[in-house]
C-alpha positions as CSV (number, residue, x, y, z in Angstrom):
1,X,-22.3,8.4,-67.8
2,X,-21.8,6.3,-64.7
3,X,-24.8,4.9,-62.9
4,X,-25.6,5.3,-59.2
5,X,-23.1,4.0,-56.8
6,X,-24.2,1.7,-54.0
7,X,-22.5,2.3,-50.6
8,X,-21.2,-0.9,-49.0
9,X,-23.3,0.0,-45.9
10,X,-26.5,0.1,-47.9
11,X,-28.1,-3.3,-47.1
12,X,-31.8,-3.0,-48.1
13,X,-32.3,-5.1,-44.9
14,X,-36.0,-4.1,-44.7
15,X,-36.6,-4.6,-48.4
16,X,-35.0,-8.0,-49.1
17,X,-35.8,-11.6,-48.1
18,X,-33.4,-14.5,-48.4
19,X,-35.1,-17.7,-49.6
20,X,-33.4,-21.1,-48.9
21,X,-34.8,-24.6,-49.8
22,X,-33.4,-27.3,-47.6
23,X,-33.7,-30.9,-46.4
24,X,-31.0,-30.6,-43.6
25,X,-29.9,-28.4,-40.7
26,X,-28.7,-25.0,-41.8
27,X,-25.2,-25.1,-40.3
28,X,-23.9,-23.4,-43.5
29,X,-25.5,-20.1,-42.3
30,X,-22.7,-19.7,-39.7
31,X,-20.3,-18.9,-42.6
32,X,-22.8,-16.4,-44.0
33,X,-23.6,-14.8,-40.6
34,X,-21.7,-11.6,-41.2
35,X,-23.6,-11.0,-44.4
36,X,-27.0,-12.6,-43.8
37,X,-27.9,-11.9,-40.2
38,X,-29.5,-8.5,-40.7
39,X,-32.0,-10.0,-43.2
40,X,-35.2,-12.0,-42.8
41,X,-34.9,-15.6,-44.0
42,X,-37.7,-17.7,-45.6
43,X,-36.8,-21.4,-45.3
44,X,-38.7,-23.9,-47.4
45,X,-38.3,-27.4,-46.0
46,X,-38.4,-30.0,-48.7
47,X,-39.3,-33.7,-48.1
48,X,-40.6,-35.1,-44.8
49,X,-42.5,-32.3,-42.9
50,X,-42.1,-34.2,-39.6
51,X,-38.3,-33.8,-39.7
52,X,-37.0,-30.9,-37.5
53,X,-34.7,-28.5,-39.3
54,X,-32.3,-26.7,-37.0
55,X,-31.4,-23.1,-37.7
56,X,-28.4,-21.4,-36.0
57,X,-29.4,-19.0,-33.2
58,X,-29.6,-15.3,-34.0
59,X,-31.3,-15.4,-37.4
60,X,-34.7,-13.9,-38.1
61,X,-36.6,-16.5,-40.1
62,X,-39.8,-18.2,-40.9
63,X,-39.9,-21.9,-41.9
64,X,-42.5,-23.6,-44.1
65,X,-42.8,-27.3,-44.7
66,X,-45.2,-29.2,-46.9
67,X,-48.0,-29.1,-44.4
68,X,-47.7,-25.3,-44.3
69,X,-47.8,-25.1,-48.1
70,X,-50.9,-27.3,-48.2
71,X,-52.6,-25.2,-45.4
72,X,-51.8,-21.8,-47.0
73,X,-52.5,-22.7,-50.7
74,X,-55.2,-25.4,-50.3
75,X,-55.8,-27.2,-53.6
76,X,-53.5,-24.8,-55.4
77,X,-50.5,-26.3,-53.4
78,X,-50.4,-28.8,-56.3
79,X,-48.3,-26.3,-58.3
80,X,-45.5,-26.4,-55.7
81,X,-43.0,-29.2,-56.4
82,X,-42.3,-31.8,-53.7
83,X,-38.9,-33.4,-53.0
84,X,-37.2,-31.0,-55.2
85,X,-35.5,-27.6,-54.6
86,X,-38.1,-26.1,-56.9
87,X,-40.2,-25.8,-53.8
88,X,-38.2,-22.6,-53.1
89,X,-40.5,-20.6,-55.3
90,X,-43.2,-20.9,-52.5
91,X,-40.9,-18.6,-50.6
92,X,-41.0,-16.0,-53.4
93,X,-44.8,-16.2,-53.2
94,X,-45.2,-15.6,-49.5
95,X,-42.5,-12.9,-49.2
96,X,-43.7,-9.3,-48.9
97,X,-40.4,-7.7,-49.8
98,X,-39.3,-5.9,-52.9
99,X,-36.2,-8.1,-53.5
100,X,-35.4,-11.8,-53.2
101,X,-32.0,-13.5,-52.9
102,X,-32.0,-17.3,-53.1
103,X,-29.1,-19.6,-52.3
104,X,-28.6,-23.4,-51.9
105,X,-27.5,-24.8,-48.6
106,X,-24.3,-26.3,-50.1
107,X,-23.1,-22.9,-51.1
108,X,-20.4,-21.2,-49.0
109,X,-18.7,-17.8,-49.0
110,X,-16.2,-17.5,-51.8
111,X,-12.9,-15.5,-51.8
112,X,-11.8,-13.1,-54.4
113,X,-8.3,-13.3,-55.9
114,X,-6.9,-11.2,-53.1
115,X,-8.2,-13.7,-50.5
116,X,-11.0,-11.5,-49.2
117,X,-14.4,-12.9,-48.5
118,X,-17.0,-12.0,-51.1
119,X,-20.2,-10.4,-49.9
120,X,-22.4,-11.9,-52.6
121,X,-25.5,-10.2,-51.3
122,X,-23.9,-6.7,-51.6
123,X,-22.9,-7.3,-55.2
124,X,-26.4,-8.6,-56.1
125,X,-27.9,-5.5,-54.6
126,X,-25.5,-3.4,-56.6
127,X,-26.5,-5.2,-59.8
128,X,-30.2,-4.8,-59.1
129,X,-30.0,-1.1,-58.2
130,X,-28.1,-0.2,-61.3
131,X,-29.6,-0.2,-64.8
132,X,-29.1,-2.9,-67.5
133,X,-28.3,-2.4,-71.2
134,X,-30.3,-5.2,-73.0
135,X,-30.8,-3.2,-76.3
136,X,-27.1,-2.6,-77.2
137,X,-24.0,-4.4,-76.0
138,X,-21.3,-2.4,-74.3
139,X,-17.9,-4.0,-75.0
140,X,-16.7,-2.9,-71.5
141,X,-19.5,-5.0,-70.1
142,X,-21.4,-3.1,-67.4
143,X,-21.0,0.6,-68.1
144,X,-22.3,1.6,-64.7
145,X,-19.5,0.0,-62.7
146,X,-16.7,2.2,-61.3
147,X,-13.9,2.6,-63.8
148,X,-16.2,1.8,-66.8
149,X,-18.4,3.8,-69.0
150,X,-20.1,3.6,-72.4
151,X,-17.7,3.1,-75.2
152,X,-17.4,5.2,-78.4
153,X,-20.3,4.5,-80.7
154,X,-22.8,3.6,-78.0
155,X,-26.1,5.4,-78.7
156,X,-26.7,8.3,-76.3
157,X,-30.4,7.6,-76.5
158,X,-29.9,4.2,-74.9
159,X,-27.5,5.2,-72.1
160,X,-30.2,5.6,-69.5
161,X,-30.6,1.8,-69.6
162,X,-33.5,-0.3,-68.4
163,X,-34.5,-1.5,-64.9
164,X,-32.7,-4.6,-63.8
165,X,-35.1,-7.4,-62.9
166,X,-32.6,-10.3,-62.3
167,X,-29.0,-10.6,-61.0
168,X,-27.6,-14.0,-61.9
169,X,-24.5,-14.9,-59.9
170,X,-21.8,-17.6,-60.6
171,X,-19.9,-20.2,-58.7
172,X,-16.3,-21.3,-57.9
173,X,-15.3,-24.9,-57.3
174,X,-18.0,-27.2,-58.5
175,X,-19.5,-25.9,-61.8
176,X,-23.2,-26.1,-62.6
177,X,-22.9,-29.0,-65.1
178,X,-25.5,-31.4,-66.4
179,X,-25.1,-35.1,-65.7
180,X,-23.4,-36.1,-69.0
181,X,-20.8,-33.4,-68.5
182,X,-20.3,-34.4,-64.9
183,X,-19.7,-38.0,-66.0
184,X,-17.0,-37.0,-68.5
185,X,-15.4,-34.3,-66.3
186,X,-15.8,-35.7,-62.8
187,X,-12.9,-33.8,-61.3
188,X,-13.3,-30.5,-63.1
189,X,-13.4,-27.5,-60.8
190,X,-13.9,-23.8,-61.7
191,X,-11.0,-21.7,-60.2
192,X,-11.4,-18.9,-62.7
193,X,-12.6,-15.6,-61.2
194,X,-13.8,-13.2,-63.9
195,X,-14.3,-9.7,-62.5
196,X,-17.2,-8.8,-64.8
197,X,-20.9,-8.2,-64.9
198,X,-22.8,-8.0,-68.2
199,X,-26.3,-7.6,-69.4
200,X,-27.7,-10.5,-71.4
201,X,-28.9,-9.0,-74.7
202,X,-32.5,-8.8,-75.7
203,X,-33.5,-11.9,-77.7
204,X,-30.9,-14.1,-76.1
205,X,-31.8,-16.9,-73.7
206,X,-29.5,-18.3,-70.9
207,X,-29.5,-21.3,-68.6
208,X,-30.4,-19.7,-65.2
209,X,-29.1,-21.4,-62.1
210,X,-31.1,-20.9,-58.9
211,X,-28.2,-21.5,-56.4
212,X,-27.0,-17.9,-56.4
213,X,-29.7,-15.7,-57.7
214,X,-31.4,-12.3,-56.9
215,X,-34.3,-10.6,-58.4
216,X,-36.7,-7.7,-58.1
217,X,-39.8,-9.4,-56.9
218,X,-42.0,-6.4,-57.7
219,X,-40.8,-6.3,-61.3
220,X,-40.6,-10.0,-62.2
221,X,-41.6,-12.2,-59.2
222,X,-44.8,-13.8,-60.7
223,X,-42.6,-15.3,-63.5
224,X,-40.2,-16.9,-61.1
225,X,-42.1,-20.1,-61.1
226,X,-39.8,-23.1,-60.9
227,X,-42.3,-25.5,-62.5
228,X,-43.4,-29.0,-61.6
229,X,-40.3,-31.1,-60.8
230,X,-39.3,-33.8,-58.4
231,X,-41.7,-36.3,-56.8
232,X,-44.3,-37.6,-59.2
233,X,-42.9,-35.7,-62.2
234,X,-40.9,-37.2,-65.2
235,X,-38.2,-34.6,-64.9
236,X,-36.0,-32.8,-62.4
237,X,-33.1,-30.2,-62.4
238,X,-34.8,-28.1,-65.0
239,X,-36.7,-26.0,-62.5
240,X,-34.5,-22.9,-62.5
241,X,-33.8,-23.1,-66.2
242,X,-37.5,-23.3,-67.0
243,X,-38.0,-20.2,-64.9
244,X,-35.1,-18.5,-66.6
245,X,-36.5,-19.1,-70.1
246,X,-39.9,-17.7,-69.1
247,X,-38.4,-14.8,-67.2
248,X,-36.1,-13.8,-70.1
249,X,-39.0,-13.8,-72.7
250,X,-41.1,-11.6,-70.4
251,X,-38.2,-9.3,-69.5
252,X,-37.5,-8.8,-73.2
253,X,-41.2,-8.0,-73.8
254,X,-41.5,-5.6,-70.9
255,X,-38.1,-3.9,-71.5
256,X,-36.4,-5.2,-68.3
257,X,-32.8,-6.3,-67.9
258,X,-31.0,-9.4,-66.7
259,X,-27.4,-9.3,-65.5
260,X,-25.0,-12.2,-65.1
261,X,-21.4,-12.5,-63.7
262,X,-20.5,-11.3,-60.3
263,X,-21.0,-12.2,-57.5
264,X,-19.4,-15.6,-57.0
265,X,-20.2,-18.1,-54.3
266,X,-18.3,-21.3,-53.4
267,X,-20.3,-24.4,-54.5
268,X,-19.0,-27.0,-52.1
269,X,-20.0,-30.4,-53.5
270,X,-21.1,-32.1,-56.7
271,X,-24.3,-34.0,-56.7
272,X,-24.4,-37.6,-57.9
273,X,-24.2,-37.6,-61.7
274,X,-26.1,-41.0,-62.0
275,X,-28.9,-39.6,-59.9
276,X,-28.8,-36.4,-61.9
277,X,-28.9,-38.3,-65.2
278,X,-32.1,-40.1,-64.1
279,X,-33.7,-36.7,-63.3
280,X,-32.5,-35.0,-66.4
281,X,-32.9,-37.7,-68.9
282,X,-36.1,-36.5,-70.5
283,X,-35.1,-32.9,-70.2
284,X,-32.0,-33.4,-72.3
285,X,-34.2,-34.3,-75.2
286,X,-37.0,-31.9,-74.4
287,X,-34.7,-28.9,-74.1
288,X,-34.0,-29.3,-77.8
289,X,-37.7,-28.5,-78.4
290,X,-38.1,-26.0,-75.5
291,X,-35.3,-23.6,-76.4
292,X,-36.5,-23.0,-80.0
293,X,-40.0,-22.5,-78.6
294,X,-38.8,-19.8,-76.2
295,X,-36.6,-18.3,-78.9
296,X,-39.5,-17.8,-81.1
297,X,-42.1,-16.9,-78.5
298,X,-43.8,-13.5,-78.8
299,X,-46.3,-11.8,-76.5
300,X,-49.0,-9.4,-77.6
301,X,-48.7,-5.7,-76.8
302,X,-51.7,-5.8,-74.5
303,X,-49.7,-8.0,-72.1
304,X,-48.5,-5.2,-69.8
305,X,-48.2,-7.1,-66.5
306,X,-46.0,-10.0,-65.6
307,X,-49.1,-12.0,-64.8
308,X,-50.7,-11.4,-68.2
309,X,-47.5,-12.2,-69.9
310,X,-47.1,-15.4,-68.0
311,X,-50.7,-16.6,-68.6
312,X,-50.2,-16.0,-72.3
313,X,-47.0,-17.9,-72.2
314,X,-48.8,-20.8,-70.5
315,X,-51.3,-20.9,-73.4
316,X,-48.4,-21.2,-75.9
317,X,-46.7,-23.9,-73.8
318,X,-49.9,-25.9,-73.8
319,X,-50.5,-25.4,-77.5
320,X,-47.0,-26.0,-78.8
321,X,-45.0,-27.9,-76.2
322,X,-48.0,-30.0,-75.3
323,X,-47.4,-31.8,-78.6
324,X,-44.0,-32.8,-77.4
325,X,-45.2,-34.5,-74.3
326,X,-48.4,-34.6,-72.1
327,X,-46.2,-33.3,-69.2
328,X,-46.2,-29.8,-70.7
329,X,-50.0,-29.7,-70.7
330,X,-49.8,-30.4,-67.0
331,X,-47.0,-27.9,-66.5
332,X,-49.0,-25.2,-68.4
333,X,-52.0,-25.8,-66.1
334,X,-49.7,-25.5,-63.1
335,X,-48.4,-22.2,-64.5
336,X,-52.0,-20.9,-64.4
337,X,-52.5,-22.2,-60.9
338,X,-49.3,-20.6,-59.7
339,X,-50.5,-17.2,-61.0
340,X,-53.9,-17.6,-59.3
341,X,-52.2,-18.5,-56.0
342,X,-49.7,-15.6,-56.3
343,X,-52.6,-13.1,-56.9
344,X,-54.6,-14.5,-54.0
345,X,-51.7,-13.9,-51.6
346,X,-50.4,-10.7,-53.2
347,X,-53.3,-8.8,-54.7
348,X,-53.9,-7.6,-58.2
349,X,-51.0,-6.8,-60.5
350,X,-49.9,-3.4,-61.7
351,X,-49.0,-2.8,-65.3
352,X,-45.3,-2.2,-66.1
353,X,-45.3,0.7,-68.6
354,X,-41.7,0.2,-69.7
355,X,-38.4,-0.8,-68.4
356,X,-36.7,2.6,-68.4
357,X,-34.5,3.2,-65.3
């Protein structure tokens, strides 16, 4: 019972925005030109708004700096992180497209084992347009891929699958490690290409990385808030993981799927582990409280929209994680502000009846 095939020429070019946070000129786009040029780019400039960011000619883009964020959101701009790549989520908010792909500016085109350039965007689109299987694990991984199917014993009632909300891609070369692992494995590089996509099972959390990520903005966009990180905050480098924990709880509640695996990008450089350790220090301790919290979090049945789920989750964050540190009270308030700002720019939410594909 194979799922729908996605032709290589099907680009969704009018339905997808590419969001890029940056502090530097975007020369890396030259490598991505064959794959990205048909798309609209939303560039979120981090740091000094007076600095001019150069974008290669021929790309269709809009660029927002901190002054723009303050102008558009007013007092609610306080929910957007400053001097941290978490500012990218502003691009999710102002987009008007159904799908989002986000990538870091130190990520290049990877090659598959045959030496062919990987069109990461095409694979993400394939992932998002095919169903997920969160309720029952298929031992051949994604049953909707060519050459695969549901194995013997897979319930026929579940083979329709669920809508896919998130496609989480991986990286060759520099792995996505925390600072302590970087320090003990400074030269480690990932050269292992695993040709697989799988659905993360319902009830299972994962550490989401924002450097190679696509999602259905209409299905899960309001939950893709990367929190309060960076300048003025006691923590950094947990922005994408925080969003991933929230997103997975809400996807599980609404019957939506999250895929991980292909596509790969080439992560070109490791960030400074000592700088990273300073940013991550509190998070290394706090995650031991956060993860059990999200593992046990439940949402009431009357939460039928992403917004209502997220606001309920913010209440639980304040009540339970607020006891861990005052920061989580501030973060919970920012979660509410984020939803208010999202709704002001995007209108009232629609209920998601179920995640059936």
